[in-house]
Backbone as a chain_set.jsonl record, in Angstrom:
{"seq": "XXXXXXXXXXXXXXXXXXXXXXXXXXXXXXXXXXXXXXXXXXXXXXXXXXXXXXXXXXXXXXXXXXXXXXXXXXXXXXXXXXXXXXXXXXXXXXXXXXXXXXXXXXXXXXXXXXXXXXXXXXXXXXXXXXXXXXXXXXXXXXXXXXXXXXXXXXXXXXXXXXXXXXXXXXXXX", "coords": {"N": [[7.171, -13.036, -12.815], [9.625, -11.069, -11.211], [12.983, -11.91, -11.119], [15.844, -11.947, -9.125], [19.127, -12.142, -7.726], [19.649, -12.879, -4.213], [19.883, -9.99, -2.246], [21.024, -8.551, -4.305], [20.223, -6.105, -5.423], [19.363, -2.914, -4.043], [16.58, -1.161, -3.017], [15.355, 2.03, -2.401], [12.793, 3.905, -1.03], [10.476, 6.683, -0.881], [7.511, 8.086, 0.282], [4.437, 9.965, 0.219], [1.788, 9.607, 2.47], [-1.568, 8.714, 3.424], [-4.342, 8.143, 5.575], [-7.461, 6.895, 4.742], [-9.903, 5.626, 5.293], [-12.949, 5.407, 7.283], [-14.032, 4.713, 10.514], [-15.106, 3.524, 13.763], [-12.889, 4.331, 15.269], [-12.187, 6.687, 13.989], [-14.113, 8.428, 14.857], [-13.106, 9.652, 17.015], [-10.457, 10.462, 16.41], [-8.767, 12.301, 13.85], [-6.977, 11.693, 10.933], [-3.859, 13.083, 9.794], [-1.884, 13.892, 6.913], [1.005, 11.862, 6.187], [4.344, 10.443, 6.173], [6.192, 7.945, 4.465], [8.841, 5.673, 4.454], [11.034, 3.305, 2.917], [13.146, 0.361, 2.625], [14.147, -2.063, 0.342], [14.842, -5.346, -0.887], [15.846, -8.071, -3.05], [15.167, -11.398, -1.906], [15.943, -14.453, -1.854], [13.293, -16.4, -2.654], [11.195, -14.099, -3.735], [10.838, -10.822, -2.213], [12.235, -8.833, 0.381], [11.295, -6.364, 2.768], [11.826, -3.412, 4.658], [10.456, -0.921, 6.679], [9.07, 2.354, 7.558], [6.373, 4.24, 8.715], [5.15, 7.404, 9.387], [2.798, 9.329, 11.087], [0.381, 11.817, 12.133], [-2.356, 12.041, 14.408], [-5.1, 13.917, 14.896], [-7.157, 15.18, 17.522], [-10.726, 14.966, 17.928], [-12.125, 15.53, 20.079], [-11.707, 17.571, 22.741], [-11.06, 16.57, 25.241], [-9.627, 14.317, 24.867], [-6.4, 13.174, 24.13], [-4.206, 14.124, 21.377], [-2.197, 12.196, 19.046], [0.993, 11.018, 17.877], [1.952, 8.71, 15.397], [3.908, 5.807, 14.739], [4.73, 3.369, 12.518], [6.652, 0.706, 12.399], [8.095, -1.721, 10.434], [8.653, -5.07, 9.082], [8.71, -6.957, 6.121], [7.574, -9.329, 3.621], [7.38, -9.988, 0.169], [6.178, -10.267, -3.253], [7.181, -9.408, -6.523], [5.866, -8.511, -9.659], [6.367, -8.189, -13.11], [4.377, -6.415, -15.128], [3.835, -4.928, -17.487], [6.081, -3.475, -19.917], [7.153, -1.122, -18.619], [5.915, -1.195, -16.186], [5.347, -2.397, -12.899], [4.083, -4.669, -10.469], [3.755, -5.009, -7.05], [3.315, -6.921, -4.154], [2.842, -7.346, -0.686], [3.191, -8.768, 2.634], [3.276, -7.355, 5.723], [4.697, -7.102, 8.967], [4.707, -5.557, 12.106], [5.426, -2.991, 14.583], [3.096, -0.803, 15.905], [3.355, 2.255, 17.062], [2.132, 4.548, 19.403], [2.365, 7.805, 20.407], [1.264, 9.854, 22.77], [0.195, 13.239, 23.036], [0.027, 14.987, 25.518], [0.438, 16.721, 28.437], [-0.795, 16.073, 30.802], [-1.211, 13.371, 31.028], [-0.733, 10.235, 32.646], [2.561, 8.979, 33.291], [3.1, 6.291, 32.441], [1.191, 5.933, 30.48], [1.687, 7.514, 28.329], [2.838, 6.544, 26.033], [2.177, 3.961, 23.707], [2.496, 0.726, 22.38], [1.693, -1.502, 19.839], [1.03, -4.655, 18.204], [1.024, -4.813, 14.679], [-0.379, -5.818, 11.578], [-0.03, -5.813, 8.121], [-1.339, -5.677, 4.841], [-0.173, -5.009, 1.652], [-0.263, -3.425, -1.557], [1.499, -2.389, -4.385], [1.844, -0.317, -7.218], [4.16, 0.294, -9.666], [5.65, 2.629, -11.815], [8.064, 2.898, -14.203], [10.265, 5.572, -14.496], [12.848, 6.421, -14.939], [15.937, 4.679, -15.647], [16.632, 3.485, -13.152], [14.658, 4.399, -11.431], [11.375, 4.842, -10.086], [7.904, 5.842, -10.206], [5.465, 5.564, -7.73], [2.351, 4.186, -6.644], [0.382, 3.169, -3.994], [-1.681, 0.965, -2.072], [-2.833, 0.04, 1.153], [-3.796, -2.142, 3.824], [-4.061, -2.032, 7.211], [-4.097, -3.752, 10.208], [-4.388, -3.169, 13.589], [-3.605, -4.526, 16.643], [-5.003, -3.673, 19.144], [-6.877, -3.468, 22.259], [-9.527, -3.034, 21.356], [-9.723, -3.77, 18.128], [-8.057, -1.918, 15.573], [-8.637, -0.821, 12.355], [-7.015, 0.342, 9.555], [-6.926, 1.981, 6.456], [-4.713, 2.814, 3.915], [-3.515, 5.114, 1.438], [-0.806, 5.692, -0.622], [1.747, 7.612, -2.255], [4.644, 8.087, -4.254], [8.206, 8.012, -4.802], [10.84, 5.769, -5.851], [14.212, 4.529, -5.745], [16.595, 2.438, -7.22], [19.596, 0.551, -6.767], [22.632, -1.237, -7.481], [23.747, -3.418, -5.053], [26.656, -2.895, -3.075], [29.577, -5.016, -3.175], [30.706, -5.659, -0.626], [28.516, -5.257, 1.067], [26.667, -7.131, 0.13], [28.111, -9.481, 0.716], [28.213, -9.3, 3.504], [25.431, -9.435, 4.168], [24.758, -11.923, 3.114]], "CA": [[7.782, -12.608, -11.577], [10.973, -10.532, -11.371], [13.93, -12.734, -10.372], [17.165, -11.383, -8.908], [19.852, -12.83, -6.656], [19.456, -12.259, -2.908], [20.638, -8.784, -1.896], [21.691, -8.022, -5.501], [19.862, -4.691, -5.556], [18.738, -2.244, -2.91], [15.614, -0.142, -3.444], [15.017, 2.975, -1.343], [11.606, 4.641, -1.445], [9.9, 7.713, -0.024], [6.145, 8.318, -0.183], [3.427, 10.663, 1.013], [0.761, 8.623, 2.801], [-2.707, 9.201, 4.185], [-5.369, 7.184, 5.978], [-8.683, 7.432, 4.14], [-11.16, 4.998, 5.716], [-13.574, 5.955, 8.482], [-14.686, 3.727, 11.362], [-15.311, 4.034, 15.12], [-11.635, 4.997, 15.641], [-12.179, 8.028, 13.4], [-15.045, 9.292, 15.593], [-12.295, 10.335, 18.025], [-9.248, 11.052, 15.83], [-8.723, 12.605, 12.417], [-5.586, 11.553, 10.474], [-3.248, 14.069, 8.906], [-0.955, 13.216, 6.003], [2.253, 11.421, 6.785], [5.438, 10.081, 5.285], [6.598, 6.546, 4.556], [10.12, 5.35, 3.829], [11.297, 1.867, 2.944], [14.277, -0.289, 1.975], [13.666, -3.338, -0.193], [15.869, -6.101, -1.598], [15.494, -9.464, -3.341], [15.519, -12.321, -0.83], [15.662, -15.807, -2.332], [12.031, -16.354, -3.396], [10.473, -12.888, -3.362], [11.569, -9.627, -1.797], [12.008, -8.431, 1.761], [11.187, -4.916, 2.881], [11.807, -2.822, 5.991], [9.949, 0.422, 6.474], [8.578, 3.2, 8.63], [5.333, 5.212, 8.359], [4.951, 8.366, 10.472], [1.597, 10.155, 10.9], [-0.24, 12.414, 13.316], [-3.805, 11.922, 14.503], [-5.642, 15.05, 15.644], [-8.341, 14.826, 18.278], [-12.01, 15.623, 17.654], [-12.664, 15.763, 21.414], [-10.632, 18.234, 23.485], [-10.736, 15.807, 26.451], [-8.825, 13.163, 24.46], [-5.156, 13.711, 23.551], [-3.756, 13.792, 20.023], [-1.017, 11.351, 19.118], [1.816, 10.746, 16.706], [2.09, 7.265, 15.25], [5.05, 5.242, 14.014], [4.587, 1.945, 12.228], [7.938, 0.152, 11.973], [7.725, -3.069, 10.001], [9.435, -5.905, 8.163], [7.742, -7.687, 5.317], [8.004, -10.147, 2.506], [6.426, -9.891, -0.92], [6.526, -10.73, -4.586], [7.047, -8.375, -7.549], [5.556, -9.003, -10.991], [6.488, -7.23, -14.197], [3.122, -6.553, -15.866], [4.125, -4.366, -18.808], [7.499, -3.118, -20.017], [7.549, -0.115, -17.638], [4.999, -1.283, -15.056], [5.535, -3.539, -12.004], [3.124, -4.817, -9.384], [4.384, -5.618, -5.879], [2.387, -7.187, -3.067], [3.587, -7.874, 0.464], [2.609, -8.878, 3.958], [4.206, -6.695, 6.639], [4.401, -7.247, 10.391], [5.525, -4.609, 12.836], [4.97, -2.352, 15.808], [2.406, 0.476, 15.744], [3.663, 3.041, 18.261], [1.329, 5.766, 19.575], [2.923, 8.714, 21.4], [0.215, 10.824, 23.053], [0.738, 14.586, 23.235], [-0.704, 15.68, 26.573], [1.281, 16.716, 29.641], [-1.58, 15.608, 31.946], [-1.337, 11.917, 31.002], [0.2, 9.512, 33.511], [3.787, 8.639, 32.565], [2.992, 4.971, 31.822], [0.185, 5.938, 29.419], [2.095, 8.472, 27.292], [3.221, 5.823, 24.828], [1.608, 2.616, 23.596], [2.987, 0.009, 21.219], [0.855, -2.669, 19.571], [1.315, -5.434, 17.011], [0.275, -4.468, 13.48], [-0.166, -6.65, 10.389], [-0.449, -5.004, 6.974], [-1.281, -6.199, 3.477], [0.111, -3.858, 0.803], [-0.113, -3.605, -3.001], [2.111, -1.195, -4.983], [2.014, -0.268, -8.658], [5.324, 1.14, -9.958], [5.85, 3.012, -13.206], [9.465, 3.268, -14.388], [10.463, 6.887, -15.127], [14.254, 6.398, -15.338], [16.437, 3.303, -15.583], [16.633, 2.987, -11.774], [13.706, 5.151, -10.612], [9.959, 4.585, -10.343], [6.808, 6.514, -9.515], [4.681, 4.528, -7.079], [1.088, 4.4, -5.952], [0.117, 1.941, -3.264], [-2.767, 0.882, -1.113], [-2.544, -0.946, 2.186], [-4.751, -2.384, 4.9], [-3.317, -2.295, 8.442], [-4.875, -4.099, 11.401], [-3.627, -2.949, 14.813], [-4.206, -5.401, 17.642], [-5.282, -3.075, 20.446], [-8.01, -4.138, 22.905], [-10.51, -2.971, 20.271], [-8.867, -3.737, 16.931], [-8.146, -0.724, 14.721], [-8.381, -1.101, 10.939], [-6.689, 1.563, 8.831], [-6.631, 1.852, 5.033], [-3.825, 3.891, 3.486], [-3.091, 5.303, 0.056], [0.498, 6.359, -0.612], [2.327, 7.887, -3.57], [5.997, 8.608, -4.118], [9.245, 7.56, -5.732], [11.89, 4.903, -5.316], [15.445, 4.472, -6.519], [17.289, 1.162, -7.046], [21.009, 0.503, -7.138], [23.3, -2.504, -7.221], [24.36, -3.438, -3.718], [28.112, -3.089, -3.1], [30.013, -6.387, -2.864], [30.895, -5.825, 0.818], [27.206, -5.353, 1.689], [26.124, -8.451, -0.23], [28.854, -10.489, 1.484], [27.755, -9.181, 4.895], [24.047, -9.897, 4.27], [24.715, -13.359, 2.843]], "C": [[9.201, -12.125, -11.873], [11.917, -11.354, -10.51], [15.294, -12.05, -10.325], [17.824, -12.193, -7.802], [19.595, -12.129, -5.325], [20.421, -11.097, -2.69], [21.37, -8.156, -3.086], [21.441, -6.524, -5.661], [19.247, -4.201, -4.261], [17.802, -1.188, -3.504], [15.273, 0.71, -2.226], [13.838, 3.794, -1.844], [11.146, 5.635, -0.402], [8.532, 8.064, -0.591], [5.373, 9.21, 0.781], [2.323, 9.65, 1.261], [-0.37, 9.264, 3.579], [-3.686, 8.075, 4.438], [-6.707, 7.725, 5.475], [-9.975, 6.742, 4.563], [-11.714, 5.694, 6.956], [-14.294, 4.834, 9.206], [-14.812, 4.321, 12.759], [-14.075, 4.775, 15.649], [-11.641, 6.455, 15.175], [-13.244, 8.946, 13.99], [-14.286, 10.123, 16.618], [-11.105, 11.063, 17.418], [-9.366, 11.234, 14.332], [-7.268, 12.516, 11.956], [-5.128, 12.754, 9.656], [-2.298, 13.3, 7.998], [0.343, 12.865, 6.703], [3.286, 11.078, 5.735], [5.803, 8.618, 5.537], [7.928, 6.385, 3.831], [10.352, 3.855, 3.919], [12.591, 1.514, 2.229], [13.779, -1.652, 1.533], [14.798, -4.016, -0.949], [15.35, -7.486, -1.956], [15.958, -10.358, -2.2], [15.051, -13.712, -1.216], [14.36, -15.798, -3.141], [11.256, -15.128, -2.914], [11.389, -11.753, -2.98], [11.257, -9.351, -0.333], [12.05, -6.91, 1.833], [11.187, -4.531, 4.36], [11.357, -1.389, 5.807], [9.452, 1.09, 7.737], [7.535, 4.157, 8.063], [5.101, 6.093, 9.584], [3.74, 9.227, 10.134], [1.177, 10.766, 12.23], [-1.74, 12.206, 13.245], [-4.302, 13.019, 15.436], [-6.93, 14.632, 16.338], [-9.57, 15.594, 17.801], [-12.698, 15.993, 18.958], [-11.537, 16.343, 22.265], [-10.249, 17.516, 24.775], [-9.869, 14.587, 26.152], [-7.576, 13.681, 23.754], [-4.934, 13.282, 22.096], [-2.561, 12.856, 20.155], [-0.299, 11.301, 17.775], [1.964, 9.241, 16.618], [3.318, 6.939, 14.413], [4.713, 3.787, 13.76], [5.9, 1.481, 11.631], [7.681, -1.305, 11.638], [8.821, -3.747, 9.184], [8.41, -6.712, 7.382], [8.392, -8.508, 4.226], [6.938, -10.067, 1.434], [6.99, -10.404, -2.228], [6.265, -9.584, -5.563], [6.828, -9.038, -8.9], [5.742, -7.88, -11.993], [5.259, -7.42, -15.076], [3.251, -6.072, -17.303], [5.586, -3.932, -18.797], [7.938, -2.148, -18.915], [6.74, -0.183, -16.339], [5.25, -2.558, -14.246], [4.475, -3.49, -10.912], [3.814, -5.56, -8.249], [3.333, -5.784, -4.797], [3.161, -7.793, -1.91], [2.711, -7.976, 1.702], [3.659, -8.348, 4.924], [3.748, -6.888, 8.076], [5.307, -6.278, 11.147], [4.871, -4.088, 14.093], [4.341, -1.007, 15.473], [2.545, 1.219, 17.065], [2.798, 4.289, 18.274], [1.941, 6.586, 20.702], [1.933, 9.845, 21.605], [0.822, 12.153, 23.489], [-0.102, 15.357, 24.251], [0.116, 15.576, 27.851], [0.531, 16.2, 30.865], [-1.742, 14.086, 31.997], [-0.319, 11.306, 31.956], [1.383, 9.026, 32.687], [3.694, 7.298, 31.833], [2.012, 4.912, 30.66], [0.539, 6.864, 28.259], [2.375, 7.783, 25.967], [2.628, 4.417, 24.857], [2.125, 1.99, 22.311], [2.187, -1.268, 21.051], [1.315, -3.367, 18.299], [0.431, -4.951, 15.864], [0.631, -5.402, 12.338], [-0.794, -5.922, 9.209], [-0.329, -5.804, 5.681], [-1.159, -4.998, 2.552], [0.248, -4.277, -0.653], [0.415, -2.295, -3.574], [2.203, -1.364, -6.497], [3.118, 0.735, -8.946], [5.44, 1.373, -11.457], [7.271, 3.532, -13.359], [9.569, 4.602, -15.122], [11.9, 7.089, -15.595], [14.731, 4.962, -15.193], [16.318, 2.709, -14.176], [15.627, 3.691, -10.866], [12.271, 4.885, -11.063], [9.074, 5.587, -9.623], [5.916, 5.415, -8.97], [3.336, 5.048, -6.606], [0.774, 3.086, -5.258], [-1.085, 2.093, -2.351], [-2.417, -0.177, -0.089], [-3.648, -0.979, 3.238], [-3.956, -2.802, 6.122], [-4.296, -2.616, 9.562], [-3.947, -3.965, 12.597], [-4.343, -3.694, 15.94], [-4.22, -4.753, 19.023], [-6.444, -3.86, 21.056], [-9.214, -4.168, 21.957], [-9.678, -2.79, 19.006], [-9.132, -2.49, 16.105], [-7.779, -1.147, 13.307], [-8.166, 0.215, 10.213], [-6.356, 1.222, 7.378], [-5.825, 3.065, 4.612], [-3.696, 3.914, 1.971], [-1.813, 6.114, 0.127], [0.968, 6.565, -2.044], [3.716, 8.474, -3.371], [6.932, 8.039, -5.155], [10.137, 6.537, -5.042], [13.07, 4.913, -6.274], [16.149, 3.162, -6.194], [18.746, 1.284, -7.458], [21.56, -0.872, -6.8], [23.993, -2.42, -5.873], [25.868, -3.628, -3.85], [28.473, -4.512, -2.658], [30.152, -6.623, -1.364], [29.559, -5.984, 1.533], [26.553, -6.695, 1.389], [26.798, -9.563, 0.573], [28.393, -10.486, 2.949], [26.356, -9.755, 5.064], [23.9, -11.391, 3.989], [25.325, -14.108, 4.0]], "O": [[9.898, -12.715, -12.699], [11.695, -11.491, -9.307], [15.827, -11.629, -11.352], [17.138, -12.859, -7.025], [19.35, -10.923, -5.299], [21.623, -11.218, -2.925], [22.248, -7.315, -2.892], [22.353, -5.77, -5.997], [18.685, -4.975, -3.486], [18.193, -0.421, -4.384], [14.947, 0.189, -1.16], [13.874, 4.319, -2.957], [11.386, 5.467, 0.794], [8.394, 8.311, -1.789], [5.619, 9.213, 1.987], [1.957, 8.906, 0.351], [-0.164, 10.236, 4.306], [-3.84, 7.169, 3.619], [-7.054, 8.875, 5.746], [-11.055, 7.226, 4.224], [-11.016, 6.478, 7.599], [-15.069, 4.091, 8.604], [-14.636, 5.529, 12.919], [-14.21, 5.744, 16.396], [-11.159, 7.343, 15.879], [-13.28, 10.13, 13.657], [-14.762, 11.174, 17.045], [-10.77, 12.164, 17.854], [-9.983, 10.428, 13.636], [-6.406, 13.189, 12.521], [-5.91, 13.36, 8.923], [-1.949, 12.159, 8.3], [0.726, 13.496, 7.689], [3.12, 11.386, 4.554], [5.733, 8.126, 6.663], [8.111, 6.9, 2.728], [9.923, 3.208, 4.874], [13.069, 2.244, 1.361], [13.063, -2.323, 2.276], [15.618, -3.348, -1.579], [14.502, -8.026, -1.247], [17.004, -10.119, -1.597], [13.915, -14.101, -0.943], [14.337, -15.228, -4.232], [10.722, -15.126, -1.805], [12.558, -11.717, -3.364], [10.146, -9.605, 0.132], [12.749, -6.256, 1.059], [10.622, -5.232, 5.199], [11.815, -0.706, 4.891], [9.415, 0.5, 8.816], [7.778, 4.812, 7.05], [4.881, 5.589, 10.685], [3.654, 9.788, 9.042], [1.563, 10.298, 13.301], [-2.327, 12.196, 12.163], [-3.964, 13.043, 16.619], [-7.699, 13.831, 15.809], [-9.464, 16.727, 17.33], [-13.72, 16.679, 18.958], [-10.524, 15.68, 22.488], [-9.207, 17.824, 25.354], [-9.425, 13.899, 27.072], [-7.675, 14.534, 22.873], [-5.406, 12.235, 21.654], [-1.978, 12.729, 21.232], [-0.884, 11.506, 16.712], [2.086, 8.564, 17.639], [3.706, 7.684, 13.513], [4.436, 3.045, 14.702], [6.227, 1.817, 10.493], [7.119, -2.045, 12.446], [9.754, -3.12, 8.682], [7.372, -7.102, 7.916], [9.586, -8.394, 3.95], [5.743, -10.077, 1.73], [8.114, -10.901, -2.3], [5.263, -8.878, -5.452], [7.51, -10.002, -9.249], [5.322, -6.748, -11.751], [5.105, -8.467, -15.704], [2.814, -6.754, -18.23], [6.251, -4.019, -17.765], [9.004, -2.34, -18.331], [6.874, 0.693, -15.484], [5.353, -3.651, -14.803], [4.034, -2.421, -10.492], [4.395, -6.624, -8.465], [2.542, -4.871, -4.555], [4.028, -8.644, -2.11], [1.65, -7.36, 1.799], [4.793, -8.827, 4.945], [2.553, -6.844, 8.366], [6.504, -6.183, 10.876], [3.904, -4.655, 14.601], [4.971, -0.165, 14.832], [1.926, 0.851, 18.063], [2.73, 5.01, 17.279], [2.028, 6.111, 21.834], [1.768, 10.698, 20.733], [1.82, 12.194, 24.208], [-0.848, 16.267, 23.889], [0.449, 14.477, 28.296], [1.162, 15.913, 31.882], [-2.358, 13.57, 32.929], [0.809, 11.785, 32.069], [1.226, 8.697, 31.511], [4.17, 7.189, 30.703], [2.003, 3.928, 29.921], [-0.232, 6.983, 27.308], [2.173, 8.367, 24.903], [2.587, 3.77, 25.903], [2.185, 2.65, 21.273], [2.018, -2.032, 22.002], [1.918, -2.745, 17.423], [-0.762, -4.708, 16.05], [1.799, -5.74, 12.146], [-1.938, -5.471, 9.278], [0.653, -6.513, 5.46], [-1.953, -4.063, 2.649], [0.796, -5.336, -0.959], [-0.129, -1.225, -3.301], [2.592, -2.422, -6.992], [3.037, 1.89, -8.527], [5.34, 0.444, -12.258], [7.644, 4.51, -12.709], [9.038, 4.759, -16.222], [12.147, 7.841, -16.539], [14.004, 4.117, -14.67], [15.941, 1.547, -14.03], [15.734, 3.588, -9.644], [11.992, 4.725, -12.252], [9.437, 6.114, -8.572], [5.637, 4.439, -9.667], [3.205, 6.209, -6.216], [0.885, 2.017, -5.858], [-1.446, 3.19, -1.925], [-1.78, -1.178, -0.416], [-4.328, 0.014, 3.496], [-3.25, -3.81, 6.088], [-5.215, -1.843, 9.833], [-2.868, -4.556, 12.632], [-5.541, -3.509, 16.157], [-3.548, -5.21, 19.947], [-6.941, -4.806, 20.446], [-9.843, -5.212, 21.781], [-9.008, -1.772, 18.837], [-10.275, -2.059, 15.953], [-6.734, -1.758, 13.086], [-9.023, 1.098, 10.246], [-5.599, 0.29, 7.108], [-6.193, 4.202, 4.907], [-3.76, 2.878, 1.309], [-1.74, 7.108, 0.85], [0.629, 5.788, -2.937], [3.947, 9.255, -2.447], [6.515, 7.635, -6.241], [10.18, 6.452, -3.815], [12.942, 5.258, -7.449], [16.287, 2.807, -5.024], [19.086, 2.025, -8.381], [21.026, -1.579, -5.946], [24.729, -1.474, -5.591], [26.314, -4.442, -4.658], [27.758, -5.128, -1.867], [29.757, -7.68, -0.873], [29.458, -6.747, 2.494], [25.961, -7.32, 2.269], [26.131, -10.48, 1.052], [28.209, -11.544, 3.552], [26.114, -10.495, 6.017], [23.028, -12.05, 4.554], [25.388, -15.338, 3.975]]}, "num_chains": 1, "name": "protein.A"}
C-alpha cells in the first residue's frame, strides 16, 4: 500500500468516460461519451477523492426526452503499488446523480431529477513522468431511482500529482 501523510499530495485527473453495459434503462436511452474529472489526496488510512462525471443520454423514443447527467461524488479508497511504474487504486464513491431533461414541454418540477448514487471503482495507473500517470478504470454505479439503474463505465485519461502547498495542508488539517 502507498503511504503518505494526510493532504501531502494533490492529484488532479481528467478522463474520457463511457457507459458500456445494456439493461432495461438502455432500451430508452443511448449513452454518449462523457468526461470525468477528479481531485484526490491521501487521508490518514487510504485516500479521499472528489469528482464529477458529465454525460449525455440520447433518446431512442421521440416521445421521451433526452437528458444530461452529472454525477458529483466523494469517495474513499486505497492505492497499491503493484510494480515499479504501476499502481492499482480502488474506491467506494457516494454522490448525487443529477438528470437534466432537455424538453421544453416538460412540467417545471420534472425538468431535473437528483438521486443517490453509489459507485465502486478500480483504476490502474501507469507512470509516464515523475508526477504524471496514464489511467484506465472501470466502475459500477447504482442509482437509487424508483427502478434502480445500474451503469458500468470504462474511463481512460491522465492525472498529475503535486505536493500540496503548506497553507493548503494547514487549512485542510
